[in-house]
Backbone as CSV, one residue per row, in Angstrom:
resi,resn,N_x,N_y,N_z,CA_x,CA_y,CA_z,C_x,C_y,C_z
1,MET,-22.835,-42.053,-86.770,-23.950,-42.926,-86.582,-25.151,-42.953,-87.920
2,ASN,-25.472,-43.849,-88.394,-26.143,-43.549,-89.718,-28.012,-43.818,-89.106
3,ILE,-28.444,-43.733,-90.425,-29.777,-43.690,-90.222,-30.637,-44.996,-89.613
4,MET,-30.075,-45.980,-90.037,-30.606,-47.470,-89.504,-30.211,-47.416,-87.885
5,GLN,-29.251,-47.027,-87.348,-29.066,-46.938,-86.051,-29.834,-45.941,-85.042
6,LYS,-29.978,-44.980,-85.707,-30.969,-43.827,-85.041,-32.613,-44.279,-84.882
7,GLN,-32.838,-45.315,-85.974,-34.232,-45.635,-86.000,-34.529,-46.864,-85.088
8,ASN,-33.286,-47.768,-84.787,-33.358,-48.663,-83.744,-33.770,-48.397,-82.552
9,LYS,-32.968,-47.081,-81.991,-32.746,-46.898,-80.460,-34.321,-46.731,-79.696
10,PRO,-34.896,-46.080,-80.351,-36.474,-46.050,-79.546,-36.968,-47.407,-79.854
11,ILE,-37.152,-48.328,-80.631,-37.692,-49.720,-80.438,-36.703,-50.384,-79.228
12,GLN,-35.701,-50.360,-79.183,-34.685,-51.051,-77.962,-35.539,-50.243,-76.590
13,ASN,-35.510,-48.915,-76.325,-35.836,-48.022,-75.206,-37.376,-48.951,-74.968
14,TYR,-38.358,-48.903,-76.063,-39.544,-49.305,-75.845,-39.850,-50.628,-75.367
15,LYS,-38.710,-51.674,-75.885,-38.856,-52.972,-75.154,-38.622,-53.110,-73.915
16,TYR,-37.654,-51.861,-73.571,-36.860,-52.141,-72.032,-38.116,-51.410,-71.092
17,VAL,-38.883,-50.601,-71.566,-39.629,-50.079,-70.726,-40.967,-51.141,-70.463
18,ASN,-41.402,-51.810,-71.439,-42.184,-53.062,-71.526,-41.716,-53.959,-70.478
19,LEU,-40.478,-54.507,-70.574,-40.223,-55.346,-69.433,-40.397,-54.967,-68.062
20,TRP,-40.020,-53.549,-67.988,-40.183,-52.949,-66.752,-41.746,-52.891,-66.124
21,ASN,-42.734,-52.695,-66.915,-43.880,-52.782,-66.930,-44.315,-54.019,-66.317
22,ILE,-43.873,-54.990,-67.299,-44.346,-56.282,-66.574,-43.648,-56.981,-65.299
23,VAL,-42.658,-56.555,-64.917,-41.786,-56.849,-63.904,-42.835,-56.086,-62.234
24,ILE,-43.105,-54.883,-62.742,-44.012,-54.047,-61.890,-45.393,-54.663,-61.722
25,ILE,-45.821,-55.048,-62.801,-47.359,-55.721,-62.543,-47.327,-57.313,-61.851
26,LEU,-46.109,-57.661,-62.279,-46.398,-59.145,-61.631,-45.717,-58.877,-60.044
27,PHE,-45.027,-57.739,-59.792,-44.581,-57.542,-58.285,-45.909,-57.267,-57.555
28,PHE,-46.806,-56.620,-58.162,-47.925,-56.180,-57.296,-49.046,-57.308,-57.523
29,CYS,-48.919,-57.843,-58.423,-50.078,-59.154,-58.357,-49.853,-60.167,-57.457
30,ASN,-48.221,-60.201,-56.967,-47.928,-61.124,-56.038,-48.531,-60.765,-54.601
31,PHE,-48.851,-59.425,-54.509,-49.369,-59.091,-53.170,-51.011,-59.175,-53.261
32,ILE,-51.605,-58.829,-54.201,-53.089,-58.839,-54.748,-53.385,-60.253,-54.422
33,PHE,-52.888,-61.089,-55.021,-53.484,-62.573,-55.015,-52.798,-63.574,-53.823
34,ILE,-52.802,-63.113,-52.559,-51.953,-63.743,-51.468,-52.928,-64.622,-50.933
35,ASP,-52.752,-65.802,-50.320,-53.577,-66.508,-49.507,-53.210,-66.436,-48.062
36,ASN,-53.738,-67.181,-47.229,-53.501,-66.914,-46.034,-52.007,-67.050,-45.584
37,VAL,-51.790,-66.038,-44.892,-50.068,-66.150,-44.207,-50.225,-66.870,-42.760
38,TYR,-49.224,-67.690,-42.376,-49.460,-67.948,-41.191,-47.887,-67.236,-40.802
39,ALA,-47.963,-66.610,-40.383,-46.677,-65.973,-39.514,-46.862,-65.364,-38.216
40,TYR,-45.561,-65.726,-37.614,-45.725,-65.203,-36.017,-44.598,-63.784,-35.782
41,LEU,-45.484,-63.146,-35.097,-45.002,-61.752,-35.088,-44.597,-61.600,-33.279
42,ASP,-43.421,-61.812,-33.133,-42.990,-61.728,-31.872,-42.916,-60.464,-31.297
43,PRO,-42.705,-60.230,-29.794,-42.818,-58.907,-29.027,-41.724,-58.159,-29.754
44,GLY,-40.678,-58.681,-29.985,-39.472,-57.706,-30.659,-39.792,-57.243,-31.833
45,MET,-40.605,-57.737,-32.722,-41.157,-56.941,-34.127,-41.396,-55.502,-33.820
46,GLY,-42.164,-55.420,-32.894,-42.447,-53.675,-32.762,-41.345,-52.781,-32.775
47,SER,-40.053,-53.126,-31.977,-39.057,-52.439,-31.616,-38.362,-52.401,-33.022
48,TYR,-38.573,-53.402,-33.913,-37.695,-53.606,-34.997,-38.455,-52.422,-36.140
49,ILE,-39.753,-52.372,-36.045,-40.594,-51.530,-37.064,-40.149,-49.833,-36.575
50,PHE,-40.176,-49.840,-35.178,-40.179,-48.363,-34.246,-38.630,-48.019,-34.958
51,GLN,-37.530,-48.997,-35.048,-36.056,-48.800,-35.349,-36.051,-48.144,-37.099
52,ILE,-36.688,-48.961,-37.714,-36.840,-48.526,-39.187,-37.363,-47.164,-39.454
53,ILE,-38.572,-47.089,-38.807,-39.148,-45.452,-38.791,-37.973,-44.544,-38.343
54,ILE,-37.471,-44.714,-37.321,-36.461,-43.668,-36.650,-35.370,-43.585,-37.994
55,ALA,-34.878,-44.758,-38.395,-33.962,-44.624,-39.431,-34.067,-44.040,-40.480
56,VAL,-35.580,-44.226,-41.138,-36.057,-43.382,-42.287,-35.992,-41.881,-42.181
57,PHE,-36.418,-41.760,-41.147,-36.572,-39.964,-40.534,-35.377,-39.537,-40.225
58,MET,-34.350,-40.070,-39.706,-33.140,-39.864,-39.481,-32.166,-39.705,-40.927
59,GLY,-32.121,-40.515,-41.821,-31.790,-40.371,-42.965,-32.512,-39.401,-44.029
60,THR,-33.611,-39.174,-43.702,-34.071,-37.981,-44.499,-33.717,-36.515,-44.094
61,ILE,-33.440,-36.202,-42.593,-33.067,-35.213,-42.349,-31.363,-34.828,-42.767
62,TYR,-30.755,-36.417,-42.684,-29.518,-36.018,-42.886,-29.229,-35.695,-44.529
63,LEU,-30.108,-36.098,-45.417,-30.090,-35.874,-46.912,-30.351,-34.273,-46.962
64,ILE,-31.591,-34.090,-46.537,-31.959,-32.346,-46.553,-30.674,-31.681,-45.835
65,LYS,-29.847,-32.069,-44.904,-28.608,-31.475,-44.415,-27.495,-31.198,-45.449
66,ILE,-27.257,-32.312,-46.399,-26.327,-32.457,-47.229,-26.989,-31.424,-48.364
67,PHE,-28.045,-31.375,-48.849,-28.270,-31.072,-50.083,-28.858,-29.328,-49.647
68,TRP,-28.994,-28.909,-48.576,-29.588,-27.569,-48.060,-28.972,-26.567,-48.970
69,ARG,-27.968,-26.668,-49.269,-27.364,-25.250,-50.142,-27.964,-25.386,-51.346
70,SER,-27.960,-26.452,-52.025,-28.722,-26.504,-53.221,-29.985,-26.135,-53.281
71,ILE,-30.838,-27.025,-52.224,-32.394,-26.414,-52.059,-32.568,-25.099,-51.876
72,ARG,-31.619,-24.357,-50.828,-31.882,-23.094,-50.691,-31.615,-22.414,-51.743
73,GLY,-30.835,-22.699,-52.774,-30.433,-21.870,-53.952,-31.489,-22.081,-54.818
74,ASN,-32.098,-23.326,-54.803,-33.070,-23.136,-55.979,-34.388,-22.593,-55.528
75,LEU,-34.267,-22.596,-54.215,-35.938,-21.931,-54.035,-35.462,-20.469,-53.862
76,SER,-34.567,-19.914,-53.579,-34.413,-18.628,-53.690,-34.411,-17.831,-55.035
77,LYS,-33.635,-18.618,-55.947,-34.017,-18.185,-57.350,-35.344,-18.532,-57.921
78,ILE,-36.432,-19.038,-57.322,-37.690,-19.410,-57.507,-38.368,-18.369,-57.151
79,PHE,-37.943,-17.617,-55.660,-38.790,-16.802,-55.268,-38.315,-15.340,-55.618
80,LYS,-36.814,-14.985,-55.985,-36.565,-13.683,-56.464,-36.899,-13.802,-57.928
81,LYS,-37.093,-14.657,-58.508,-37.839,-14.179,-59.967,-39.260,-13.887,-59.876
82,GLN,-40.177,-14.442,-58.909,-41.302,-13.836,-58.504,-41.359,-12.550,-57.949
83,GLU,-40.526,-12.032,-57.238,-40.588,-10.869,-56.306,-40.228,-9.670,-57.556
84,ARG,-38.955,-10.126,-58.552,-38.778,-8.957,-59.763,-39.901,-8.771,-60.405
85,SER,-40.716,-9.856,-60.729,-41.665,-9.583,-61.901,-42.916,-8.839,-61.295
86,ASP,-42.999,-8.897,-59.740,-44.210,-8.247,-59.093,-43.499,-6.613,-59.017
87,LYS,-42.513,-6.375,-59.013,-41.992,-5.089,-58.948,-42.176,-4.295,-60.087
88,TYR,-41.926,-4.901,-61.440,-41.933,-4.131,-62.744,-43.697,-4.119,-63.229
89,LYS,-44.399,-4.589,-62.567,-45.917,-4.521,-63.190,-46.484,-3.274,-62.708
C-alpha cells in the first residue's frame, strides 16, 4: 500500500460516518414532525405488545445463558485483580 492509499482511507470513512449521521437525523425527524395519526388499536393489540415484551425478556435470558461462561470469566478476572492489589498494599 502506498502513501496515497493510506491517506484516502480516513476520508472514505469520514464520508461513511456522515452518511449514517444524516440517515439517523432523518429517521428521528420523521417522529418529531409527525401530524395527527388516525389509527385504530384493537383489543388484540395489548396481547401482541405483551408477547413482544415476553419475547425480549426471554431472548435476553437466553443470551445471558449462552455467554455466561465468558461473562463470569471476565468478571472473575476483574475482581481477582482487585483482590490481589488489596493484599499487597
